[in-house]
C-alpha positions as YAML, in Angstrom:
chain: A
units: angstrom
residues:
- id: 1
  name: MET
  ca: [-4.11, 11.39, -6.08]
- id: 2
  name: HIS
  ca: [-5.01, 11.13, -2.40]
- id: 3
  name: PRO
  ca: [-3.93, 7.72, -1.03]
- id: 4
  name: VAL
  ca: [-7.26, 6.85, 0.61]
- id: 5
  name: THR
  ca: [-10.96, 7.52, 0.24]
- id: 6
  name: VAL
  ca: [-13.20, 7.33, 3.30]
- id: 7
  name: THR
  ca: [-16.99, 7.09, 3.19]
- id: 8
  name: ARG
  ca: [-18.41, 7.50, 6.67]
- id: 9
  name: GLY
  ca: [-21.43, 5.72, 8.08]
- id: 10
  name: ASP
  ca: [-22.97, 5.51, 11.53]
- id: 11
  name: SER
  ca: [-23.26, 1.72, 11.97]
- id: 12
  name: PRO
  ca: [-20.73, -0.54, 13.77]
- id: 13
  name: LEU
  ca: [-19.49, -1.95, 10.45]
- id: 14
  name: VAL
  ca: [-16.35, -0.79, 8.61]
- id: 15
  name: LEU
  ca: [-15.39, -2.19, 5.20]
- id: 16
  name: GLY
  ca: [-11.72, -2.22, 4.20]
- id: 17
  name: PHE
  ca: [-10.68, -2.15, 0.53]
- id: 18
  name: PRO
  ca: [-6.88, -2.40, 0.45]
- id: 19
  name: HIS
  ca: [-6.58, -3.84, -3.07]
- id: 20
  name: THR
  ca: [-9.21, -2.25, -5.32]
- id: 21
  name: GLY
  ca: [-7.13, 0.82, -6.19]
- id: 22
  name: THR
  ca: [-5.54, 0.98, -9.64]
- id: 23
  name: TRP
  ca: [-3.61, 4.23, -9.44]
- id: 24
  name: VAL
  ca: [0.14, 4.02, -10.10]
- id: 25
  name: PRO
  ca: [2.18, 7.24, -10.08]
- id: 26
  name: ASP
  ca: [3.92, 7.99, -13.36]
- id: 27
  name: ALA
  ca: [7.44, 7.68, -11.90]
- id: 28
  name: ILE
  ca: [6.64, 4.22, -10.52]
- id: 29
  name: ARG
  ca: [4.79, 3.17, -13.69]
- id: 30
  name: ALA
  ca: [7.98, 3.91, -15.66]
- id: 31
  name: GLU
  ca: [9.82, 1.32, -13.60]
- id: 32
  name: MET
  ca: [7.29, -1.49, -14.34]
- id: 33
  name: ASN
  ca: [7.51, -4.01, -17.20]
- id: 34
  name: ALA
  ca: [4.65, -5.00, -19.53]
- id: 35
  name: GLU
  ca: [3.45, -7.73, -17.16]
- id: 36
  name: GLY
  ca: [3.37, -5.34, -14.23]
- id: 37
  name: LEU
  ca: [1.38, -2.80, -16.18]
- id: 38
  name: THR
  ca: [-1.50, -5.27, -16.60]
- id: 39
  name: LEU
  ca: [-2.19, -4.84, -12.85]
- id: 40
  name: ARG
  ca: [-3.27, -8.49, -12.96]
- id: 41
  name: ASP
  ca: [-3.55, -9.00, -9.21]
- id: 42
  name: THR
  ca: [-6.08, -6.22, -8.53]
- id: 43
  name: ASP
  ca: [-9.16, -7.13, -6.47]
- id: 44
  name: TRP
  ca: [-11.26, -6.40, -9.53]
- id: 45
  name: HIS
  ca: [-14.69, -4.81, -8.94]
- id: 46
  name: VAL
  ca: [-14.88, -5.74, -5.26]
- id: 47
  name: ASP
  ca: [-15.87, -2.19, -4.36]
- id: 48
  name: ALA
  ca: [-18.78, -2.43, -6.80]
- id: 49
  name: LEU
  ca: [-19.96, -5.69, -5.25]
- id: 50
  name: TYR
  ca: [-20.35, -4.12, -1.82]
- id: 51
  name: ARG
  ca: [-21.44, -0.61, -2.81]
- id: 52
  name: ASP
  ca: [-24.78, 0.50, -1.32]
- id: 53
  name: LEU
  ca: [-25.71, -2.99, -0.09]
- id: 54
  name: VAL
  ca: [-26.82, -1.73, 3.31]
- id: 55
  name: PRO
  ca: [-27.05, 1.76, 4.79]
- id: 56
  name: GLY
  ca: [-24.77, 3.14, 7.47]
- id: 57
  name: VAL
  ca: [-21.59, 1.29, 6.48]
- id: 58
  name: THR
  ca: [-18.20, 3.01, 6.65]
- id: 59
  name: ALA
  ca: [-15.76, 2.24, 3.84]
- id: 60
  name: VAL
  ca: [-12.01, 2.85, 3.72]
- id: 61
  name: ALA
  ca: [-10.48, 2.30, 0.29]
- id: 62
  name: ALA
  ca: [-6.87, 2.51, -0.87]
- id: 63
  name: ASN
  ca: [-6.62, 4.36, -4.19]
- id: 64
  name: PHE
  ca: [-3.11, 3.14, -5.02]
- id: 65
  name: HIS
  ca: [-2.39, -0.24, -6.58]
- id: 66
  name: ARG
  ca: [-0.94, -3.07, -4.48]
- id: 67
  name: TYR
  ca: [2.13, -3.11, -6.74]
- id: 68
  name: VAL
  ca: [2.97, 0.38, -5.50]
- id: 69
  name: ILE
  ca: [2.82, -0.96, -1.97]
- id: 70
  name: ASP
  ca: [0.56, -3.58, -0.47]
- id: 71
  name: ALA
  ca: [-1.72, -2.09, 2.19]
- id: 72
  name: ASN
  ca: [-2.46, -5.59, 3.51]
- id: 73
  name: ARG
  ca: [1.14, -6.46, 4.38]
- id: 74
  name: ASP
  ca: [3.15, -5.93, 7.55]
- id: 75
  name: PRO
  ca: [4.98, -2.62, 7.24]
- id: 76
  name: GLY
  ca: [8.03, -4.34, 8.73]
- id: 77
  name: GLY
  ca: [8.09, -6.79, 5.84]
- id: 78
  name: ALA
  ca: [7.27, -9.98, 7.82]
- id: 79
  name: SER
  ca: [5.66, -12.74, 5.75]
- id: 80
  name: LEU
  ca: [1.98, -13.44, 6.23]
- id: 81
  name: TYR
  ca: [2.49, -17.13, 5.59]
- id: 82
  name: PRO
  ca: [6.03, -18.27, 6.53]
- id: 83
  name: GLY
  ca: [7.08, -21.24, 4.47]
- id: 84
  name: GLN
  ca: [4.45, -20.64, 1.78]
- id: 85
  name: THR
  ca: [4.76, -18.74, -1.45]
- id: 86
  name: THR
  ca: [3.27, -15.26, -1.25]
- id: 87
  name: THR
  ca: [4.02, -11.68, -2.28]
- id: 88
  name: GLY
  ca: [5.58, -9.05, -0.01]
- id: 89
  name: LEU
  ca: [5.17, -5.45, 1.06]
- id: 90
  name: VAL
  ca: [6.17, -4.28, -2.42]
- id: 91
  name: PRO
  ca: [5.60, -7.28, -4.67]
- id: 92
  name: ILE
  ca: [8.52, -8.24, -6.91]
- id: 93
  name: THR
  ca: [6.44, -10.77, -8.84]
- id: 94
  name: THR
  ca: [2.83, -11.38, -9.68]
- id: 95
  name: PHE
  ca: [0.81, -14.22, -8.16]
- id: 96
  name: ASP
  ca: [2.07, -16.30, -11.06]
- id: 97
  name: ASN
  ca: [5.71, -15.58, -10.04]
- id: 98
  name: ALA
  ca: [6.25, -13.37, -13.12]
- id: 99
  name: PRO
  ca: [8.50, -10.32, -12.60]
- id: 100
  name: ILE
  ca: [6.75, -6.94, -12.30]
- id: 101
  name: TRP
  ca: [9.65, -4.52, -12.47]
- id: 102
  name: ASN
  ca: [12.31, -3.36, -14.87]
- id: 103
  name: SER
  ca: [13.90, -1.67, -11.87]
- id: 104
  name: PRO
  ca: [12.73, -3.11, -8.52]
- id: 105
  name: PRO
  ca: [12.48, -0.54, -5.70]
- id: 106
  name: ASP
  ca: [15.32, -0.35, -3.20]
- id: 107
  name: ALA
  ca: [14.97, 0.00, 0.58]
- id: 108
  name: ALA
  ca: [14.80, 3.81, 0.42]
- id: 109
  name: ALA
  ca: [12.06, 3.72, -2.20]
- id: 110
  name: ILE
  ca: [10.05, 1.23, -0.16]
- id: 111
  name: ALA
  ca: [10.38, 3.42, 2.95]
- id: 112
  name: ALA
  ca: [9.11, 6.40, 0.96]
- id: 113
  name: ARG
  ca: [6.15, 4.43, -0.28]
- id: 114
  name: LEU
  ca: [5.34, 3.30, 3.23]
- id: 115
  name: ALA
  ca: [5.15, 6.90, 4.38]
- id: 116
  name: ARG
  ca: [3.32, 8.19, 1.30]
- id: 117
  name: TRP
  ca: [0.63, 5.51, 0.85]
- id: 118
  name: HIS
  ca: [0.64, 2.62, 3.35]
- id: 119
  name: ALA
  ca: [0.70, 4.78, 6.48]
- id: 120
  name: PRO
  ca: [-2.13, 7.16, 5.43]
- id: 121
  name: TYR
  ca: [-4.40, 4.24, 4.55]
- id: 122
  name: HIS
  ca: [-3.94, 2.66, 7.93]
- id: 123
  name: ALA
  ca: [-4.20, 5.97, 9.75]
- id: 124
  name: ALA
  ca: [-7.60, 6.45, 8.13]
- id: 125
  name: LEU
  ca: [-8.69, 2.90, 8.87]
- id: 126
  name: GLN
  ca: [-7.61, 3.11, 12.50]
- id: 127
  name: ALA
  ca: [-9.37, 6.43, 12.90]
- id: 128
  name: GLU
  ca: [-12.65, 5.09, 11.53]
- id: 129
  name: LEU
  ca: [-12.53, 1.98, 13.71]
- id: 130
  name: ALA
  ca: [-11.93, 4.15, 16.76]
- id: 131
  name: ARG
  ca: [-14.78, 6.48, 15.79]
- id: 132
  name: VAL
  ca: [-17.21, 3.61, 15.26]
- id: 133
  name: ARG
  ca: [-16.17, 1.90, 18.50]
- id: 134
  name: ALA
  ca: [-16.77, 5.17, 20.37]
- id: 135
  name: LEU
  ca: [-20.30, 5.29, 18.95]
- id: 136
  name: HIS
  ca: [-21.26, 1.67, 19.61]
- id: 137
  name: GLY
  ca: [-18.78, 0.21, 22.10]
- id: 138
  name: VAL
  ca: [-17.73, -2.23, 19.36]
- id: 139
  name: ALA
  ca: [-16.46, -2.07, 15.77]
- id: 140
  name: ILE
  ca: [-16.47, -4.80, 13.16]
- id: 141
  name: LEU
  ca: [-13.91, -4.59, 10.37]
- id: 142
  name: TYR
  ca: [-14.87, -6.66, 7.31]
- id: 143
  name: ASP
  ca: [-11.88, -6.71, 5.00]
- id: 144
  name: CYS
  ca: [-12.95, -7.13, 1.36]
- id: 145
  name: HIS
  ca: [-10.81, -9.08, -1.10]
- id: 146
  name: SER
  ca: [-10.91, -11.18, -4.27]
- id: 147
  name: ILE
  ca: [-8.44, -13.31, -6.16]
- id: 148
  name: ARG
  ca: [-8.30, -15.52, -9.25]
- id: 149
  name: SER
  ca: [-9.63, -18.98, -8.51]
- id: 150
  name: VAL
  ca: [-6.71, -20.87, -10.08]
- id: 151
  name: ILE
  ca: [-3.16, -19.73, -9.21]
- id: 152
  name: PRO
  ca: [-0.84, -22.74, -8.97]
- id: 153
  name: TRP
  ca: [2.07, -20.71, -7.55]
- id: 154
  name: LEU
  ca: [-0.07, -19.80, -4.51]
- id: 155
  name: PHE
  ca: [-2.32, -22.81, -3.99]
- id: 156
  name: GLU
  ca: [-3.26, -26.16, -5.46]
- id: 157
  name: GLY
  ca: [-6.50, -26.78, -7.36]
- id: 158
  name: THR
  ca: [-9.41, -24.36, -7.50]
- id: 159
  name: LEU
  ca: [-10.12, -21.92, -4.71]
- id: 160
  name: PRO
  ca: [-13.54, -22.12, -3.00]
- id: 161
  name: ASP
  ca: [-15.97, -19.31, -3.82]
- id: 162
  name: PHE
  ca: [-15.95, -17.90, -0.26]
- id: 163
  name: ASN
  ca: [-12.75, -17.86, 1.79]
- id: 164
  name: ILE
  ca: [-13.30, -16.64, 5.35]
- id: 165
  name: GLY
  ca: [-10.32, -15.74, 7.50]
- id: 166
  name: ASP
  ca: [-10.22, -14.95, 11.25]
- id: 167
  name: ASN
  ca: [-6.73, -16.29, 11.96]
- id: 168
  name: GLY
  ca: [-8.01, -19.39, 13.73]
- id: 169
  name: GLY
  ca: [-10.68, -17.49, 15.67]
- id: 170
  name: ALA
  ca: [-8.24, -14.97, 17.14]
- id: 171
  name: THR
  ca: [-9.41, -11.79, 15.40]
- id: 172
  name: CYS
  ca: [-13.14, -11.69, 16.17]
- id: 173
  name: ASP
  ca: [-15.93, -13.04, 18.34]
- id: 174
  name: PRO
  ca: [-17.28, -16.40, 17.13]
- id: 175
  name: LEU
  ca: [-20.61, -14.67, 16.37]
- id: 176
  name: VAL
  ca: [-18.95, -12.75, 13.54]
- id: 177
  name: THR
  ca: [-17.51, -15.79, 11.83]
- id: 178
  name: ALA
  ca: [-20.70, -17.75, 12.34]
- id: 179
  name: ALA
  ca: [-22.73, -15.05, 10.59]
- id: 180
  name: LEU
  ca: [-20.54, -15.20, 7.51]
- id: 181
  name: ARG
  ca: [-20.44, -18.97, 7.46]
- id: 182
  name: ARG
  ca: [-24.23, -19.29, 7.86]
- id: 183
  name: HIS
  ca: [-24.98, -17.19, 4.79]
- id: 184
  name: CYS
  ca: [-22.19, -18.66, 2.71]
- id: 185
  name: ASP
  ca: [-23.32, -22.19, 3.42]
- id: 186
  name: ALA
  ca: [-26.97, -21.33, 2.71]
- id: 187
  name: SER
  ca: [-25.94, -19.98, -0.71]
- id: 188
  name: GLY
  ca: [-24.80, -23.45, -1.79]
- id: 189
  name: ARG
  ca: [-21.43, -22.11, -2.88]
- id: 190
  name: THR
  ca: [-18.13, -23.68, -1.88]
- id: 191
  name: THR
  ca: [-16.87, -22.16, 1.36]
- id: 192
  name: VAL
  ca: [-13.87, -22.59, 3.65]
- id: 193
  name: THR
  ca: [-12.88, -20.93, 6.91]
- id: 194
  name: ASN
  ca: [-9.16, -20.40, 7.57]
- id: 195
  name: GLY
  ca: [-8.08, -22.32, 4.49]
- id: 196
  name: ARG
  ca: [-5.38, -20.91, 2.23]
- id: 197
  name: PHE
  ca: [-6.31, -17.41, 3.40]
- id: 198
  name: LYS
  ca: [-6.55, -16.98, 7.16]
- id: 199
  name: GLY
  ca: [-6.82, -13.21, 7.22]
- id: 200
  name: GLY
  ca: [-4.14, -10.80, 6.10]
- id: 201
  name: TRP
  ca: [-2.09, -8.31, 8.06]
- id: 202
  name: THR
  ca: [-5.00, -5.92, 8.34]
- id: 203
  name: THR
  ca: [-7.27, -8.55, 9.91]
- id: 204
  name: ARG
  ca: [-4.58, -9.74, 12.30]
- id: 205
  name: HIS
  ca: [-3.38, -6.27, 13.20]
- id: 206
  name: TYR
  ca: [-6.76, -4.70, 14.04]
- id: 207
  name: GLY
  ca: [-8.64, -7.79, 15.20]
- id: 208
  name: ARG
  ca: [-8.38, -7.48, 18.99]
- id: 209
  name: PRO
  ca: [-11.70, -8.63, 20.44]
- id: 210
  name: GLU
  ca: [-10.61, -7.73, 23.94]
- id: 211
  name: THR
  ca: [-10.42, -4.05, 22.82]
- id: 212
  name: GLY
  ca: [-13.85, -4.09, 21.14]
- id: 213
  name: ILE
  ca: [-12.50, -4.29, 17.61]
- id: 214
  name: HIS
  ca: [-13.35, -7.44, 15.67]
- id: 215
  name: ALA
  ca: [-11.91, -8.17, 12.22]
- id: 216
  name: ILE
  ca: [-12.58, -10.74, 9.57]
- id: 217
  name: GLN
  ca: [-11.50, -11.19, 5.94]
- id: 218
  name: MET
  ca: [-13.60, -12.33, 3.04]
- id: 219
  name: GLU
  ca: [-11.62, -13.47, 0.00]
- id: 220
  name: LEU
  ca: [-13.93, -14.04, -2.96]
- id: 221
  name: ALA
  ca: [-12.90, -16.23, -5.91]
- id: 222
  name: GLN
  ca: [-13.11, -13.94, -8.93]
- id: 223
  name: SER
  ca: [-14.99, -16.62, -10.83]
- id: 224
  name: THR
  ca: [-18.00, -15.64, -8.69]
- id: 225
  name: HIS
  ca: [-18.33, -12.21, -10.34]
- id: 226
  name: LEU
  ca: [-16.10, -11.83, -13.41]
- id: 227
  name: ALA
  ca: [-17.13, -12.81, -16.93]
- id: 228
  name: LEU
  ca: [-13.63, -14.22, -17.42]
- id: 229
  name: GLU
  ca: [-10.91, -14.04, -14.81]
- id: 230
  name: GLU
  ca: [-8.46, -13.15, -17.59]
- id: 231
  name: PRO
  ca: [-7.52, -11.28, -19.70]
- id: 232
  name: ASP
  ca: [-9.87, -8.28, -19.35]
- id: 233
  name: PHE
  ca: [-11.24, -8.88, -15.82]
- id: 234
  name: ALA
  ca: [-14.68, -7.61, -16.83]
- id: 235
  name: LEU
  ca: [-17.53, -7.73, -14.34]
- id: 236
  name: ASP
  ca: [-20.42, -10.06, -15.19]
- id: 237
  name: PRO
  ca: [-23.54, -8.16, -14.10]
- id: 238
  name: ALA
  ca: [-25.69, -11.29, -13.65]
- id: 239
  name: LYS
  ca: [-23.04, -13.06, -11.55]
- id: 240
  name: ALA
  ca: [-22.49, -9.91, -9.53]
- id: 241
  name: GLU
  ca: [-26.18, -9.56, -8.66]
- id: 242
  name: GLN
  ca: [-26.36, -13.19, -7.56]
- id: 243
  name: LEU
  ca: [-23.32, -12.70, -5.37]
- id: 244
  name: ARG
  ca: [-24.65, -9.47, -3.90]
- id: 245
  name: ALA
  ca: [-27.74, -11.38, -2.81]
- id: 246
  name: THR
  ca: [-25.52, -13.32, -0.44]
- id: 247
  name: LEU
  ca: [-23.23, -10.45, 0.59]
- id: 248
  name: LYS
  ca: [-26.09, -8.11, 1.53]
- id: 249
  name: PRO
  ca: [-27.52, -10.21, 4.40]
- id: 250
  name: ILE
  ca: [-23.99, -10.91, 5.63]
- id: 251
  name: LEU
  ca: [-23.38, -7.20, 6.12]
- id: 252
  name: GLN
  ca: [-26.81, -6.63, 7.64]
- id: 253
  name: ASP
  ca: [-26.31, -9.52, 10.08]
- id: 254
  name: LEU
  ca: [-22.99, -8.07, 11.21]
- id: 255
  name: ILE
  ca: [-24.66, -4.75, 11.98]
- id: 256
  name: ASP
  ca: [-27.56, -6.43, 13.78]
- id: 257
  name: LEU
  ca: [-25.43, -8.75, 15.91]
- id: 258
  name: ALA
  ca: [-22.98, -6.07, 17.07]
- id: 259
  name: PRO
  ca: [-24.99, -5.29, 20.25]
- id: 260
  name: GLN
  ca: [-24.84, -9.01, 21.16]
- id: 261
  name: ILE
  ca: [-21.04, -9.16, 21.09]
- id: 262
  name: PRO
  ca: [-19.61, -9.30, 24.61]
- id: 263
  name: ARG
  ca: [-17.79, -6.08, 25.52]
...
């Protein structure tokens, strides 16, 4: 299995999918316990939500599961949210703090996974952002995520439907954040900017407006598109189509506003 799939477009917009992959190599699968094998913390069906919404979009998708190695974590192992509960570069527990492994990987195994999967994903993402910026003078990375709406170990209460993260405005021009917020608010759904999720390592690493690369994360509550968040994580087609009606103009707006972003 190749670690990453790239679909090239000619617009300024690049979609990142670090957590939709479900592939686990057999040798790693053998080290996982029954809970780990459920792959509970996948960003279920997020690729389907965004597929073919607007023409010209580039997509970079990790094919490996986040339990193999998390493509949205600092390769050096630094925490995204110091002082808060979260999972690491190779998660040891699920988002419910349940163990994943019969035999957790050691430092050598993690280093091998970094080289085999994490690095190729980011090499592909970096290459596509550079290509798009060369075409347009600007590139917008929209990092696509979803998560269960109720996870007490990670956050209190119920997560809003739309969770926008730009790391306090540091990772993109305000026009980008405003476009997302405008459509989310118009949908009538619950929305927060820089709440529990402020943008992961991908958003923070690539989002350098001064270089012409702008990055923003959208974390969708899975209640917006799944029939039931557990146990089978099945897509609800009616919910999905309603959600796509909001996501489509967001993506189109990002493409249309790119020429307005100061270089």
